[in-house]
C-alpha positions as CSV (number, residue, x, y, z in Angstrom):
1,X,-23.7,-87.1,6.7
2,X,-26.6,-84.8,5.8
3,X,-27.5,-85.5,9.7
4,X,-25.0,-84.3,10.6
5,X,-24.9,-81.1,8.7
6,X,-28.3,-80.3,9.2
7,X,-27.9,-80.8,13.5
8,X,-24.0,-78.4,13.2
9,X,-26.3,-75.7,11.2
10,X,-29.1,-76.0,13.2
11,X,-26.8,-76.1,16.6
12,X,-25.5,-72.9,15.6
13,X,-28.5,-70.9,15.3
14,X,-29.7,-71.8,18.5
15,X,-26.7,-70.9,19.6
16,X,-27.1,-67.7,17.7
17,X,-30.1,-66.8,19.0
18,X,-29.4,-67.5,22.4
19,X,-26.6,-65.0,21.9
20,X,-28.6,-62.2,20.5
21,X,-31.4,-62.9,23.5
22,X,-29.1,-61.9,25.8
23,X,-27.0,-59.1,24.6
24,X,-30.1,-57.5,23.8
25,X,-31.0,-58.2,26.9
26,X,-28.3,-55.8,28.1
27,X,-29.5,-52.7,26.2
28,X,-32.8,-53.6,27.2
29,X,-31.9,-53.4,30.8
30,X,-29.7,-50.2,30.4
31,X,-32.7,-48.6,28.2
32,X,-34.8,-49.3,31.4
33,X,-32.2,-47.6,33.4
34,X,-32.5,-44.9,31.5
35,X,-36.6,-44.4,30.9
36,X,-37.0,-44.6,35.1
37,X,-35.3,-41.6,35.1
38,X,-38.0,-39.7,32.7
39,X,-40.8,-38.1,33.4
40,X,-44.4,-39.0,32.5
41,X,-44.1,-37.3,29.0
42,X,-41.0,-39.1,28.4
43,X,-42.6,-42.4,29.1
44,X,-45.2,-41.8,27.1
45,X,-42.4,-41.0,24.0
46,X,-43.2,-37.7,24.2
47,X,-39.9,-36.0,23.7
48,X,-37.0,-35.9,21.8
49,X,-33.6,-34.0,21.3
50,X,-34.9,-31.6,18.6
51,X,-36.1,-27.8,18.9
52,X,-39.7,-28.3,20.6
53,X,-39.9,-31.9,21.7
54,X,-40.2,-32.4,25.3
55,X,-37.5,-32.0,26.9
56,X,-36.4,-35.4,28.7
57,X,-36.2,-35.5,32.2
58,X,-33.7,-36.5,34.6
59,X,-32.5,-37.2,37.9
60,X,-29.5,-36.6,38.8
61,X,-27.1,-35.8,42.3
62,X,-24.7,-33.2,43.7
63,X,-21.4,-33.6,44.5
64,X,-22.6,-32.8,47.6
65,X,-25.7,-35.4,47.5
66,X,-28.7,-33.2,46.5
67,X,-31.1,-34.8,43.8
68,X,-31.8,-32.2,41.7
69,X,-34.4,-32.9,38.9
70,X,-34.8,-31.3,35.6
71,X,-38.3,-30.8,35.9
72,X,-38.7,-29.2,38.7
73,X,-37.7,-26.2,36.8
74,X,-40.7,-26.2,34.9
75,X,-41.3,-22.1,34.6
76,X,-38.1,-21.3,34.5
77,X,-35.4,-21.3,31.7
78,X,-32.5,-24.0,32.0
79,X,-29.0,-24.4,30.2
80,X,-28.5,-28.2,31.0
81,X,-24.5,-27.9,29.4
82,X,-22.7,-31.7,29.3
83,X,-19.2,-31.8,30.0
84,X,-15.7,-32.8,31.8
85,X,-12.7,-32.0,33.6
86,X,-10.4,-33.4,30.3
87,X,-12.2,-31.8,27.8
88,X,-10.2,-28.2,26.9
89,X,-13.3,-26.4,25.4
90,X,-15.4,-26.9,28.1
91,X,-12.2,-25.5,30.1
92,X,-12.7,-22.8,27.7
93,X,-16.6,-22.3,28.1
94,X,-16.6,-22.0,31.6
95,X,-15.6,-18.3,32.5
96,X,-18.3,-17.2,30.2
97,X,-20.9,-19.6,31.4
98,X,-20.1,-18.9,35.2
99,X,-20.5,-14.8,33.5
100,X,-24.2,-16.2,32.1
101,X,-25.0,-18.2,35.0
102,X,-24.6,-14.8,37.4
103,X,-25.6,-11.9,34.9
104,X,-29.1,-14.0,34.2
105,X,-31.7,-15.3,35.9
106,X,-31.3,-19.1,33.8
107,X,-30.8,-22.1,35.7
108,X,-27.0,-23.6,34.7
109,X,-27.3,-27.2,35.5
110,X,-23.9,-28.5,34.7
111,X,-23.8,-32.2,34.1
112,X,-20.4,-34.2,34.3
113,X,-19.8,-37.0,33.0
114,X,-18.5,-38.8,35.9
115,X,-18.2,-41.9,34.1
116,X,-15.4,-40.8,32.2
117,X,-13.3,-39.0,34.7
118,X,-10.5,-40.5,36.9
119,X,-11.8,-39.0,40.2
120,X,-14.8,-37.3,41.7
121,X,-12.1,-36.0,44.1
122,X,-10.5,-34.6,40.4
123,X,-13.9,-32.9,39.8
124,X,-14.2,-31.2,43.1
125,X,-10.6,-29.6,42.6
126,X,-11.7,-28.9,38.8
127,X,-14.6,-26.8,39.9
128,X,-12.5,-25.1,42.7
129,X,-10.3,-24.3,40.4
130,X,-12.3,-23.0,38.0
131,X,-15.1,-21.5,40.7
132,X,-17.9,-23.0,39.4
133,X,-21.0,-21.4,41.0
134,X,-23.6,-23.4,39.5
135,X,-25.2,-26.9,40.6
136,X,-22.7,-29.7,38.9
137,X,-24.6,-32.9,38.8
138,X,-22.9,-36.5,38.6
139,X,-24.3,-38.6,35.3
140,X,-22.4,-41.9,37.0
141,X,-23.5,-44.3,34.9
142,X,-23.8,-42.2,32.1
143,X,-27.7,-43.0,31.4
144,X,-28.1,-39.1,30.9
145,X,-25.2,-38.5,28.5
146,X,-27.2,-41.5,26.4
147,X,-30.8,-40.3,26.9
148,X,-29.3,-37.1,25.5
149,X,-27.4,-38.2,22.4
150,X,-24.0,-36.3,23.7
151,X,-21.1,-36.4,20.7
152,X,-19.7,-34.3,21.3
153,X,-18.6,-32.4,24.6
154,X,-19.6,-29.8,25.7
155,X,-22.9,-30.3,24.1
156,X,-25.7,-27.8,25.7
157,X,-29.4,-27.2,25.8
158,X,-31.3,-24.4,25.8
159,X,-34.5,-25.5,27.6
160,X,-37.8,-23.1,27.6
161,X,-39.8,-22.3,30.7
162,X,-42.1,-25.0,29.2
163,X,-39.5,-27.8,29.6
164,X,-39.3,-27.8,25.5
165,X,-36.0,-28.1,23.9
166,X,-35.7,-24.2,22.1
167,X,-32.0,-24.6,21.3
168,X,-28.9,-27.4,21.1
169,X,-25.0,-26.5,20.5
170,X,-22.7,-28.9,20.1
171,X,-19.2,-27.6,21.0
172,X,-18.1,-24.6,23.4
173,X,-19.9,-21.4,23.6
174,X,-19.6,-17.7,23.9
175,X,-21.3,-15.8,26.0
176,X,-22.2,-13.3,23.3
177,X,-24.1,-16.6,22.0
178,X,-25.6,-17.6,25.3
179,X,-27.1,-14.3,25.9
180,X,-28.5,-14.0,22.4
181,X,-30.1,-17.5,22.8
182,X,-32.0,-16.3,25.8
183,X,-33.0,-13.2,24.4
184,X,-35.4,-15.8,22.0
185,X,-36.3,-17.9,24.4
186,X,-39.6,-17.5,26.7
């Protein structure tokens, strides 16, 4: 009887180890995909999401298929705005984002959480309806949202000319908030 109990326990531990290993492998694979989209500083774990940290680099495509890489904008001030069409606060801040984009030299990158959208056609119609003229990047697999720990949406990151996080805003921004932060950036 003791041998049977011992074998059942041993078999259960083996099954748990196999399950843990395989579940961990899926997470490791997703993390590896995200890391492949980061620059050398990110790969050396010299990046972060807090003020003063190097912003994690990423590469995404626009709706037209043009590839955009965050690090290509080093030397410029950048606002990265994560949004979705179904998000009411996102819709509310778009006119102010558009005005801010037109009135400053900031590079505004709108990262659409495409993995949470109904379709790319719905996103296209939304962009036209709201007359968005800044680049909209498609995060189709959600890796960049995961890399930037996006909760809630909208979330915006202001990135200075050196590629460092200057400010992080959770929730919708208005024009005055954007302009005030912009004045303090280098």
